[in-house]
N, C-alpha and C positions, 0 to 999 in steps of 0.2 A: 376307547374306554370299554369297560366290561359291560356286557348286556346279558342278563340272565333270561333264558328262554324257558317258558313253561312246557311241560310234557306234550300237550296237544299240538304245539307248533314245532316240535323238534324234528318232524319229518322233513321240514324245509331246511334244517341246518345239519342234515346228516346225523341226527341224533345227538348233537352237541347241546349241552345244557348251558354253556357259557360261550359266548362269541365276542369278538372285537368289532367295534364300529366306530366311525369317526363323524364328527359334526360339532357345530357350536350351538345348535338348538336341538330339541327333541325331534322336530320335523326333519332336520338334516340327518340325524342318526338313523331314523326310520327309513329315510331315502337310501342311506348307505346300506342298511340291512336288505332293502329290496334289491339293490344292485348285486349284492352278494348271494342273496337267497330269494330268487324271483317268486312272487306270490305271497310272501309272508306279510307284507304291509297291509294288503286287503283284508287279511284276517283280523287285523287290529284297528284299522281306520276305515270309516264308512265313506260313501260317495260324497258327503258334505265336508270331507276332510276333518271329521271329528273322531275322537276315540270311541270305539264301539262300546255300548253300555255294558256288555259282559266282560270287558277288558279293564284291567287296572294296571296303571303304569306308575312306578315309584322311581324317583330320582333320589339316590341315597336313602334317606328315611322319610321322605315327603311324597305323598301321592300327588300326581299332577293330572289335570283334566284338559289341558290345552297343549298344542304342539309348539308354541313359540317360546317355551321355557328355555332360557339360556343354560348351556352346559359347559363344564370344564373337562379337560382330558382326564382328570382324576376322578370324575363322578362315576357312579355305578347306576345303571338302569336296570330295574327289575320289572319284568312283564309277568302279570298274573292273569290267567283266564278263569273267570268265575264260572262255577257250575250253575246251570239253570235247568228248568224243567219241573215237572210235577208228578 
């Protein structure tokens, strides 16, 4: 499936904005991304296996906040990194 990568994470993907990944859940897709692009998962997922609060992940047109969301090969995953600071 297609995974859209935000600009701050593109250093992991060789500057690719769209990559392919495989899995039947969001957790599996992120694990596949980690295999292909070592270090990228830690930027999105914390030590408690939760999506970091400054990250937003959308499957098709729905925001997801858990990793066990089922996915189909035709789905599109969009990763957005929120800006923070003051």
